[in-house]
PDB file of N, CA, C, O and CB in Angstrom:
ATOM      1  N   MET A   1     -13.019   2.481  -1.209  1.00  0.00           N
ATOM      2  CA  MET A   1     -12.175   2.818  -2.346  1.00  0.00           C
ATOM      3  C   MET A   1     -12.523   4.191  -2.889  1.00  0.00           C
ATOM      4  O   MET A   1     -12.422   4.428  -4.093  1.00  0.00           O
ATOM      5  CB  MET A   1     -12.310   1.770  -3.442  1.00  0.00           C
ATOM      6  N   GLY A   2     -12.915   5.062  -2.046  1.00  0.00           N
ATOM      7  CA  GLY A   2     -13.191   6.411  -2.505  1.00  0.00           C
ATOM      8  C   GLY A   2     -14.502   6.488  -3.252  1.00  0.00           C
ATOM      9  O   GLY A   2     -15.498   5.890  -2.847  1.00  0.00           O
ATOM     10  N   ASN A   3     -14.495   7.221  -4.335  1.00  0.00           N
ATOM     11  CA  ASN A   3     -15.695   7.427  -5.124  1.00  0.00           C
ATOM     12  C   ASN A   3     -15.719   6.583  -6.390  1.00  0.00           C
ATOM     13  O   ASN A   3     -16.438   6.921  -7.331  1.00  0.00           O
ATOM     14  CB  ASN A   3     -15.824   8.875  -5.481  1.00  0.00           C
ATOM     15  N   LEU A   4     -14.963   5.506  -6.443  1.00  0.00           N
ATOM     16  CA  LEU A   4     -14.957   4.645  -7.614  1.00  0.00           C
ATOM     17  C   LEU A   4     -16.175   3.735  -7.595  1.00  0.00           C
ATOM     18  O   LEU A   4     -16.430   3.020  -6.625  1.00  0.00           O
ATOM     19  CB  LEU A   4     -13.664   3.818  -7.675  1.00  0.00           C
ATOM     20  N   GLY A   5     -16.905   3.780  -8.675  1.00  0.00           N
ATOM     21  CA  GLY A   5     -18.048   2.894  -8.802  1.00  0.00           C
ATOM     22  C   GLY A   5     -17.666   1.636  -9.558  1.00  0.00           C
ATOM     23  O   GLY A   5     -16.508   1.449  -9.933  1.00  0.00           O
ATOM     24  N   LEU A   6     -18.632   0.791  -9.775  1.00  0.00           N
ATOM     25  CA  LEU A   6     -18.388  -0.469 -10.475  1.00  0.00           C
ATOM     26  C   LEU A   6     -17.913  -0.228 -11.902  1.00  0.00           C
ATOM     27  O   LEU A   6     -17.002  -0.909 -12.374  1.00  0.00           O
ATOM     28  CB  LEU A   6     -19.652  -1.323 -10.483  1.00  0.00           C
ATOM     29  N   THR A   7     -18.517   0.726 -12.588  1.00  0.00           N
ATOM     30  CA  THR A   7     -18.145   1.013 -13.971  1.00  0.00           C
ATOM     31  C   THR A   7     -16.700   1.482 -14.064  1.00  0.00           C
ATOM     32  O   THR A   7     -15.961   1.035 -14.940  1.00  0.00           O
ATOM     33  CB  THR A   7     -19.076   2.067 -14.567  1.00  0.00           C
ATOM     34  N   GLU A   8     -16.292   2.373 -13.175  1.00  0.00           N
ATOM     35  CA  GLU A   8     -14.922   2.875 -13.184  1.00  0.00           C
ATOM     36  C   GLU A   8     -13.923   1.768 -12.900  1.00  0.00           C
ATOM     37  O   GLU A   8     -12.868   1.695 -13.531  1.00  0.00           O
ATOM     38  CB  GLU A   8     -14.762   3.991 -12.167  1.00  0.00           C
ATOM     39  N   MET A   9     -14.260   0.903 -11.944  1.00  0.00           N
ATOM     40  CA  MET A   9     -13.360  -0.201 -11.618  1.00  0.00           C
ATOM     41  C   MET A   9     -13.230  -1.169 -12.785  1.00  0.00           C
ATOM     42  O   MET A   9     -12.137  -1.668 -13.057  1.00  0.00           O
ATOM     43  CB  MET A   9     -13.853  -0.941 -10.377  1.00  0.00           C
ATOM     44  N   LEU A  10     -14.321  -1.438 -13.471  1.00  0.00           N
ATOM     45  CA  LEU A  10     -14.267  -2.319 -14.646  1.00  0.00           C
ATOM     46  C   LEU A  10     -13.426  -1.710 -15.756  1.00  0.00           C
ATOM     47  O   LEU A  10     -12.664  -2.418 -16.414  1.00  0.00           O
ATOM     48  CB  LEU A  10     -15.678  -2.607 -15.165  1.00  0.00           C
ATOM     49  N   LEU A  11     -13.553  -0.407 -15.972  1.00  0.00           N
ATOM     50  CA  LEU A  11     -12.746   0.253 -16.995  1.00  0.00           C
ATOM     51  C   LEU A  11     -11.259   0.220 -16.644  1.00  0.00           C
ATOM     52  O   LEU A  11     -10.420   0.012 -17.521  1.00  0.00           O
ATOM     53  CB  LEU A  11     -13.207   1.698 -17.178  1.00  0.00           C
ATOM     54  N   ILE A  12     -10.933   0.420 -15.391  1.00  0.00           N
ATOM     55  CA  ILE A  12      -9.529   0.342 -14.960  1.00  0.00           C
ATOM     56  C   ILE A  12      -9.001  -1.075 -15.146  1.00  0.00           C
ATOM     57  O   ILE A  12      -7.885  -1.266 -15.628  1.00  0.00           O
ATOM     58  CB  ILE A  12      -9.382   0.779 -13.478  1.00  0.00           C
ATOM     59  N   GLY A  13      -9.798  -2.067 -14.766  1.00  0.00           N
ATOM     60  CA  GLY A  13      -9.391  -3.464 -14.948  1.00  0.00           C
ATOM     61  C   GLY A  13      -9.195  -3.817 -16.413  1.00  0.00           C
ATOM     62  O   GLY A  13      -8.247  -4.521 -16.762  1.00  0.00           O
ATOM     63  N   LEU A  14     -10.076  -3.338 -17.266  1.00  0.00           N
ATOM     64  CA  LEU A  14      -9.952  -3.591 -18.705  1.00  0.00           C
ATOM     65  C   LEU A  14      -8.705  -2.924 -19.266  1.00  0.00           C
ATOM     66  O   LEU A  14      -7.996  -3.516 -20.078  1.00  0.00           O
ATOM     67  CB  LEU A  14     -11.197  -3.090 -19.452  1.00  0.00           C
ATOM     68  N   ALA A  15      -8.435  -1.698 -18.839  1.00  0.00           N
ATOM     69  CA  ALA A  15      -7.233  -0.997 -19.297  1.00  0.00           C
ATOM     70  C   ALA A  15      -5.971  -1.740 -18.853  1.00  0.00           C
ATOM     71  O   ALA A  15      -5.020  -1.862 -19.625  1.00  0.00           O
ATOM     72  CB  ALA A  15      -7.216   0.450 -18.760  1.00  0.00           C
ATOM     73  N   LEU A  16      -5.961  -2.234 -17.616  1.00  0.00           N
ATOM     74  CA  LEU A  16      -4.807  -3.003 -17.138  1.00  0.00           C
ATOM     75  C   LEU A  16      -4.640  -4.289 -17.933  1.00  0.00           C
ATOM     76  O   LEU A  16      -3.523  -4.677 -18.276  1.00  0.00           O
ATOM     77  CB  LEU A  16      -4.956  -3.326 -15.647  1.00  0.00           C
ATOM     78  N   LEU A  17      -5.737  -4.934 -18.218  1.00  0.00           N
ATOM     79  CA  LEU A  17      -5.691  -6.168 -18.985  1.00  0.00           C
ATOM     80  C   LEU A  17      -5.131  -5.923 -20.380  1.00  0.00           C
ATOM     81  O   LEU A  17      -4.317  -6.708 -20.867  1.00  0.00           O
ATOM     82  CB  LEU A  17      -7.079  -6.789 -19.076  1.00  0.00           C
ATOM     83  N   ILE A  18      -5.551  -4.860 -21.017  1.00  0.00           N
ATOM     84  CA  ILE A  18      -5.061  -4.532 -22.358  1.00  0.00           C
ATOM     85  C   ILE A  18      -3.591  -4.129 -22.304  1.00  0.00           C
ATOM     86  O   ILE A  18      -2.798  -4.545 -23.149  1.00  0.00           O
ATOM     87  CB  ILE A  18      -5.903  -3.400 -22.985  1.00  0.00           C
ATOM     88  N   PHE A  19      -3.231  -3.322 -21.316  1.00  0.00           N
ATOM     89  CA  PHE A  19      -1.869  -2.802 -21.241  1.00  0.00           C
ATOM     90  C   PHE A  19      -0.852  -3.869 -20.848  1.00  0.00           C
ATOM     91  O   PHE A  19       0.214  -3.957 -21.458  1.00  0.00           O
ATOM     92  CB  PHE A  19      -1.811  -1.662 -20.256  1.00  0.00           C
ATOM     93  N   PHE A  20      -1.164  -4.677 -19.842  1.00  0.00           N
ATOM     94  CA  PHE A  20      -0.198  -5.652 -19.338  1.00  0.00           C
ATOM     95  C   PHE A  20      -0.413  -7.059 -19.874  1.00  0.00           C
ATOM     96  O   PHE A  20       0.531  -7.849 -19.902  1.00  0.00           O
ATOM     97  CB  PHE A  20      -0.252  -5.684 -17.848  1.00  0.00           C
ATOM     98  N   GLY A  21      -1.596  -7.386 -20.291  1.00  0.00           N
ATOM     99  CA  GLY A  21      -1.868  -8.732 -20.780  1.00  0.00           C
ATOM    100  C   GLY A  21      -2.249  -9.660 -19.646  1.00  0.00           C
ATOM    101  O   GLY A  21      -1.910  -9.406 -18.490  1.00  0.00           O
ATOM    102  N   PRO A  22      -2.951 -10.735 -19.969  1.00  0.00           N
ATOM    103  CA  PRO A  22      -3.452 -11.636 -18.917  1.00  0.00           C
ATOM    104  C   PRO A  22      -2.349 -12.409 -18.195  1.00  0.00           C
ATOM    105  O   PRO A  22      -2.540 -12.813 -17.047  1.00  0.00           O
ATOM    106  CB  PRO A  22      -4.427 -12.617 -19.514  1.00  0.00           C
ATOM    107  N   SER A  23      -1.224 -12.620 -18.827  1.00  0.00           N
ATOM    108  CA  SER A  23      -0.176 -13.416 -18.183  1.00  0.00           C
ATOM    109  C   SER A  23       0.595 -12.617 -17.135  1.00  0.00           C
ATOM    110  O   SER A  23       1.169 -13.212 -16.222  1.00  0.00           O
ATOM    111  CB  SER A  23       0.788 -13.950 -19.229  1.00  0.00           C
ATOM    112  N   ARG A  24       0.625 -11.292 -17.238  1.00  0.00           N
ATOM    113  CA  ARG A  24       1.399 -10.481 -16.301  1.00  0.00           C
ATOM    114  C   ARG A  24       0.566  -9.927 -15.153  1.00  0.00           C
ATOM    115  O   ARG A  24       1.133  -9.405 -14.193  1.00  0.00           O
ATOM    116  CB  ARG A  24       2.050  -9.348 -17.033  1.00  0.00           C
ATOM    117  N   LEU A  25      -0.753 -10.020 -15.218  1.00  0.00           N
ATOM    118  CA  LEU A  25      -1.588  -9.452 -14.155  1.00  0.00           C
ATOM    119  C   LEU A  25      -1.362 -10.105 -12.789  1.00  0.00           C
ATOM    120  O   LEU A  25      -1.279  -9.379 -11.799  1.00  0.00           O
ATOM    121  CB  LEU A  25      -3.041  -9.582 -14.533  1.00  0.00           C
ATOM    122  N   PRO A  26      -1.257 -11.434 -12.680  1.00  0.00           N
ATOM    123  CA  PRO A  26      -0.984 -12.013 -11.347  1.00  0.00           C
ATOM    124  C   PRO A  26       0.356 -11.555 -10.774  1.00  0.00           C
ATOM    125  O   PRO A  26       0.469 -11.300  -9.575  1.00  0.00           O
ATOM    126  CB  PRO A  26      -1.005 -13.539 -11.424  1.00  0.00           C
ATOM    127  N   GLU A  27       1.357 -11.454 -11.624  1.00  0.00           N
ATOM    128  CA  GLU A  27       2.671 -10.989 -11.190  1.00  0.00           C
ATOM    129  C   GLU A  27       2.590  -9.535 -10.718  1.00  0.00           C
ATOM    130  O   GLU A  27       3.199  -9.166  -9.714  1.00  0.00           O
ATOM    131  CB  GLU A  27       3.701 -11.128 -12.334  1.00  0.00           C
ATOM    132  N   LEU A  28       1.848  -8.733 -11.435  1.00  0.00           N
ATOM    133  CA  LEU A  28       1.669  -7.335 -11.075  1.00  0.00           C
ATOM    134  C   LEU A  28       0.937  -7.208  -9.739  1.00  0.00           C
ATOM    135  O   LEU A  28       1.314  -6.385  -8.904  1.00  0.00           O
ATOM    136  CB  LEU A  28       0.902  -6.595 -12.176  1.00  0.00           C
ATOM    137  N   GLY A  29      -0.091  -8.005  -9.532  1.00  0.00           N
ATOM    138  CA  GLY A  29      -0.823  -7.990  -8.270  1.00  0.00           C
ATOM    139  C   GLY A  29       0.034  -8.416  -7.094  1.00  0.00           C
ATOM    140  O   GLY A  29      -0.048  -7.828  -6.016  1.00  0.00           O
ATOM    141  N   LYS A  30       0.851  -9.429  -7.295  1.00  0.00           N
ATOM    142  CA  LYS A  30       1.741  -9.900  -6.230  1.00  0.00           C
ATOM    143  C   LYS A  30       2.763  -8.820  -5.872  1.00  0.00           C
ATOM    144  O   LYS A  30       3.039  -8.594  -4.694  1.00  0.00           O
ATOM    145  CB  LYS A  30       2.463 -11.199  -6.660  1.00  0.00           C
ATOM    146  N   SER A  31       3.316  -8.163  -6.868  1.00  0.00           N
ATOM    147  CA  SER A  31       4.282  -7.097  -6.618  1.00  0.00           C
ATOM    148  C   SER A  31       3.635  -5.925  -5.889  1.00  0.00           C
ATOM    149  O   SER A  31       4.231  -5.349  -4.979  1.00  0.00           O
ATOM    150  CB  SER A  31       4.898  -6.621  -7.933  1.00  0.00           C
ATOM    151  N   LEU A  32       2.439  -5.580  -6.282  1.00  0.00           N
ATOM    152  CA  LEU A  32       1.718  -4.492  -5.625  1.00  0.00           C
ATOM    153  C   LEU A  32       1.434  -4.845  -4.168  1.00  0.00           C
ATOM    154  O   LEU A  32       1.584  -3.997  -3.288  1.00  0.00           O
ATOM    155  CB  LEU A  32       0.404  -4.185  -6.368  1.00  0.00           C
ATOM    156  N   GLY A  33       1.031  -6.070  -3.907  1.00  0.00           N
ATOM    157  CA  GLY A  33       0.773  -6.516  -2.542  1.00  0.00           C
ATOM    158  C   GLY A  33       2.020  -6.472  -1.671  1.00  0.00           C
ATOM    159  O   GLY A  33       1.961  -6.047  -0.518  1.00  0.00           O
ATOM    160  N   LYS A  34       3.140  -6.907  -2.218  1.00  0.00           N
ATOM    161  CA  LYS A  34       4.399  -6.858  -1.461  1.00  0.00           C
ATOM    162  C   LYS A  34       4.814  -5.424  -1.183  1.00  0.00           C
ATOM    163  O   LYS A  34       5.315  -5.119  -0.100  1.00  0.00           O
ATOM    164  CB  LYS A  34       5.513  -7.584  -2.223  1.00  0.00           C
ATOM    165  N   GLY A  35       4.609  -4.542  -2.153  1.00  0.00           N
ATOM    166  CA  GLY A  35       4.953  -3.136  -1.962  1.00  0.00           C
ATOM    167  C   GLY A  35       4.123  -2.499  -0.869  1.00  0.00           C
ATOM    168  O   GLY A  35       4.651  -1.756  -0.042  1.00  0.00           O
ATOM    169  N   ILE A  36       2.829  -2.781  -0.854  1.00  0.00           N
ATOM    170  CA  ILE A  36       1.950  -2.248   0.182  1.00  0.00           C
ATOM    171  C   ILE A  36       2.349  -2.793   1.547  1.00  0.00           C
ATOM    172  O   ILE A  36       2.353  -2.060   2.536  1.00  0.00           O
ATOM    173  CB  ILE A  36       0.483  -2.591  -0.123  1.00  0.00           C
ATOM    174  N   GLN A  37       2.684  -4.077   1.600  1.00  0.00           N
ATOM    175  CA  GLN A  37       3.099  -4.700   2.859  1.00  0.00           C
ATOM    176  C   GLN A  37       4.381  -4.047   3.389  1.00  0.00           C
ATOM    177  O   GLN A  37       4.477  -3.770   4.585  1.00  0.00           O
ATOM    178  CB  GLN A  37       3.313  -6.218   2.665  1.00  0.00           C
ATOM    179  N   GLU A  38       5.356  -3.800   2.526  1.00  0.00           N
ATOM    180  CA  GLU A  38       6.599  -3.161   2.950  1.00  0.00           C
ATOM    181  C   GLU A  38       6.347  -1.730   3.421  1.00  0.00           C
ATOM    182  O   GLU A  38       6.950  -1.279   4.395  1.00  0.00           O
ATOM    183  CB  GLU A  38       7.619  -3.168   1.805  1.00  0.00           C
ATOM    184  N   PHE A  39       5.459  -1.020   2.733  1.00  0.00           N
ATOM    185  CA  PHE A  39       5.130   0.349   3.132  1.00  0.00           C
ATOM    186  C   PHE A  39       4.499   0.369   4.518  1.00  0.00           C
ATOM    187  O   PHE A  39       4.857   1.204   5.348  1.00  0.00           O
ATOM    188  CB  PHE A  39       4.184   0.996   2.110  1.00  0.00           C
ATOM    189  N   LYS A  40       3.566  -0.540   4.776  1.00  0.00           N
ATOM    190  CA  LYS A  40       2.918  -0.603   6.090  1.00  0.00           C
ATOM    191  C   LYS A  40       3.931  -0.947   7.180  1.00  0.00           C
ATOM    192  O   LYS A  40       3.872  -0.403   8.282  1.00  0.00           O
ATOM    193  CB  LYS A  40       1.779  -1.640   6.080  1.00  0.00           C
ATOM    194  N   LYS A  41       4.856  -1.848   6.869  1.00  0.00           N
ATOM    195  CA  LYS A  41       5.877  -2.241   7.848  1.00  0.00           C
ATOM    196  C   LYS A  41       6.783  -1.050   8.183  1.00  0.00           C
ATOM    197  O   LYS A  41       7.076  -0.801   9.352  1.00  0.00           O
ATOM    198  CB  LYS A  41       6.723  -3.427   7.307  1.00  0.00           C
ATOM    199  N   ALA A  42       7.223  -0.319   7.158  1.00  0.00           N
ATOM    200  CA  ALA A  42       8.083   0.839   7.382  1.00  0.00           C
ATOM    201  C   ALA A  42       7.339   1.927   8.143  1.00  0.00           C
ATOM    202  O   ALA A  42       7.916   2.586   9.008  1.00  0.00           O
ATOM    203  CB  ALA A  42       8.602   1.386   6.050  1.00  0.00           C
ATOM    204  N   SER A  43       6.074   2.117   7.827  1.00  0.00           N
ATOM    205  CA  SER A  43       5.268   3.119   8.522  1.00  0.00           C
ATOM    206  C   SER A  43       5.114   2.762   9.994  1.00  0.00           C
ATOM    207  O   SER A  43       5.204   3.636  10.856  1.00  0.00           O
ATOM    208  CB  SER A  43       3.889   3.253   7.863  1.00  0.00           C
ATOM    209  N   LYS A  44       4.882   1.490  10.288  1.00  0.00           N
ATOM    210  CA  LYS A  44       4.742   1.061  11.679  1.00  0.00           C
ATOM    211  C   LYS A  44       6.050   1.238  12.437  1.00  0.00           C
ATOM    212  O   LYS A  44       6.043   1.667  13.591  1.00  0.00           O
ATOM    213  CB  LYS A  44       4.287  -0.401  11.746  1.00  0.00           C
ATOM    214  N   GLU A  45       7.177   0.912  11.798  1.00  0.00           N
ATOM    215  CA  GLU A  45       8.469   1.072  12.459  1.00  0.00           C
ATOM    216  C   GLU A  45       8.748   2.537  12.759  1.00  0.00           C
ATOM    217  O   GLU A  45       9.268   2.863  13.826  1.00  0.00           O
ATOM    218  CB  GLU A  45       9.589   0.489  11.596  1.00  0.00           C
ATOM    219  N   LEU A  46       8.410   3.417  11.837  1.00  0.00           N
ATOM    220  CA  LEU A  46       8.615   4.842  12.052  1.00  0.00           C
ATOM    221  C   LEU A  46       7.727   5.357  13.181  1.00  0.00           C
ATOM    222  O   LEU A  46       8.175   6.133  14.025  1.00  0.00           O
ATOM    223  CB  LEU A  46       8.339   5.620  10.765  1.00  0.00           C
ATOM    224  N   THR A  47       6.481   4.928  13.193  1.00  0.00           N
ATOM    225  CA  THR A  47       5.557   5.336  14.252  1.00  0.00           C
ATOM    226  C   THR A  47       6.049   4.846  15.609  1.00  0.00           C
ATOM    227  O   THR A  47       6.002   5.590  16.589  1.00  0.00           O
ATOM    228  CB  THR A  47       4.142   4.797  13.973  1.00  0.00           C
ATOM    229  N   ASP A  48       6.517   3.616  15.676  1.00  0.00           N
ATOM    230  CA  ASP A  48       7.023   3.074  16.938  1.00  0.00           C
ATOM    231  C   ASP A  48       8.258   3.845  17.413  1.00  0.00           C
ATOM    232  O   ASP A  48       8.410   4.102  18.607  1.00  0.00           O
ATOM    233  CB  ASP A  48       7.360   1.581  16.781  1.00  0.00           C
ATOM    234  N   ALA A  49       9.130   4.208  16.486  1.00  0.00           N
ATOM    235  CA  ALA A  49      10.338   4.953  16.843  1.00  0.00           C
ATOM    236  C   ALA A  49       9.979   6.331  17.387  1.00  0.00           C
ATOM    237  O   ALA A  49      10.581   6.785  18.360  1.00  0.00           O
ATOM    238  CB  ALA A  49      11.270   5.089  15.627  1.00  0.00           C
ATOM    239  N   VAL A  50       9.020   6.991  16.783  1.00  0.00           N
ATOM    240  CA  VAL A  50       8.601   8.315  17.254  1.00  0.00           C
ATOM    241  C   VAL A  50       7.961   8.204  18.629  1.00  0.00           C
ATOM    242  O   VAL A  50       8.242   9.017  19.509  1.00  0.00           O
ATOM    243  CB  VAL A  50       7.617   8.968  16.257  1.00  0.00           C
ATOM    244  N   LYS A  51       7.103   7.206  18.823  1.00  0.00           N
ATOM    245  CA  LYS A  51       6.471   7.017  20.135  1.00  0.00           C
ATOM    246  C   LYS A  51       7.516   6.749  21.206  1.00  0.00           C
ATOM    247  O   LYS A  51       7.400   7.242  22.328  1.00  0.00           O
ATOM    248  CB  LYS A  51       5.460   5.861  20.087  1.00  0.00           C
ATOM    249  N   GLU A  52       8.538   5.967  20.862  1.00  0.00           N
ATOM    250  CA  GLU A  52       9.606   5.663  21.813  1.00  0.00           C
ATOM    251  C   GLU A  52      10.386   6.919  22.185  1.00  0.00           C
ATOM    252  O   GLU A  52      10.727   7.121  23.350  1.00  0.00           O
ATOM    253  CB  GLU A  52      10.552   4.609  21.233  1.00  0.00           C
ATOM    254  N   ASP A  53      10.669   7.769  21.184  1.00  0.00           N
ATOM    255  CA  ASP A  53      11.376   9.019  21.455  1.00  0.00           C
ATOM    256  C   ASP A  53      10.556   9.944  22.332  1.00  0.00           C
ATOM    257  O   ASP A  53      11.099  10.575  23.238  1.00  0.00           O
ATOM    258  CB  ASP A  53      11.728   9.720  20.157  1.00  0.00           C
ATOM    259  N   VAL A  54       9.269  10.037  22.083  1.00  0.00           N
ATOM    260  CA  VAL A  54       8.391  10.878  22.891  1.00  0.00           C
ATOM    261  C   VAL A  54       8.342  10.371  24.322  1.00  0.00           C
ATOM    262  O   VAL A  54       8.385  11.165  25.261  1.00  0.00           O
ATOM    263  CB  VAL A  54       6.980  10.922  22.293  1.00  0.00           C
ATOM    264  N   THR A  55       8.255   9.070  24.497  1.00  0.00           N
ATOM    265  CA  THR A  55       8.218   8.475  25.834  1.00  0.00           C
ATOM    266  C   THR A  55       9.536   8.739  26.574  1.00  0.00           C
ATOM    267  O   THR A  55       9.533   9.072  27.759  1.00  0.00           O
ATOM    268  CB  THR A  55       7.947   6.952  25.741  1.00  0.00           C
ATOM    269  N   THR A  56      10.648   8.587  25.872  1.00  0.00           N
ATOM    270  CA  THR A  56      11.961   8.828  26.483  1.00  0.00           C
ATOM    271  C   THR A  56      12.120  10.287  26.872  1.00  0.00           C
ATOM    272  O   THR A  56      12.646  10.593  27.942  1.00  0.00           O
ATOM    273  CB  THR A  56      13.087   8.416  25.525  1.00  0.00           C
ATOM    274  N   ASP A  57      11.666  11.193  26.005  1.00  0.00           N
ATOM    275  CA  ASP A  57      11.765  12.624  26.320  1.00  0.00           C
ATOM    276  C   ASP A  57      10.896  13.007  27.506  1.00  0.00           C
ATOM    277  O   ASP A  57      11.302  13.828  28.329  1.00  0.00           O
ATOM    278  CB  ASP A  57      11.371  13.458  25.111  1.00  0.00           C
ATOM    279  N   SER A  58       9.720  12.429  27.606  1.00  0.00           N
ATOM    280  CA  SER A  58       8.832  12.790  28.719  1.00  0.00           C
ATOM    281  C   SER A  58       9.354  12.228  30.046  1.00  0.00           C
ATOM    282  O   SER A  58       9.085  12.800  31.102  1.00  0.00           O
ATOM    283  CB  SER A  58       7.402  12.272  28.453  1.00  0.00           C
ATOM    284  N   GLU A  59      10.093  11.121  30.005  1.00  0.00           N
ATOM    285  CA  GLU A  59      10.666  10.554  31.221  1.00  0.00           C
ATOM    286  C   GLU A  59      11.848  11.379  31.718  1.00  0.00           C
ATOM    287  O   GLU A  59      12.123  11.394  32.918  1.00  0.00           O
ATOM    288  CB  GLU A  59      11.101   9.115  30.978  1.00  0.00           C
ATOM    289  N   LYS A  60      12.552  12.065  30.818  1.00  0.00           N
ATOM    290  CA  LYS A  60      13.709  12.872  31.194  1.00  0.00           C
ATOM    291  C   LYS A  60      13.302  14.127  31.958  1.00  0.00           C
ATOM    292  O   LYS A  60      14.100  14.667  32.724  1.00  0.00           O
ATOM    293  CB  LYS A  60      14.502  13.256  29.957  1.00  0.00           C
ATOM    294  N   LYS A  61      12.092  14.589  31.765  1.00  0.00           N
ATOM    295  CA  LYS A  61      11.647  15.837  32.399  1.00  0.00           C
ATOM    296  C   LYS A  61      11.311  15.667  33.825  1.00  0.00           C
ATOM    297  O   LYS A  61      10.923  16.629  34.487  1.00  0.00           O
ATOM    298  CB  LYS A  61      10.477  16.392  31.701  1.00  0.00           C
TER     299      LYS A  61
END
């Protein structure tokens, strides 16, 4: 997680708790997880498409 130490992570967690409240934190975490999952899926699809184009171009030569 980069250069974040325990103290920094606790402060971020406390700020999130104060800002969003305890009832919205699970919902926020679930949404964040789904967003990351969709980003990884789109990134993989783009990478696969580029690899396929490169393979097709090299076969044409």
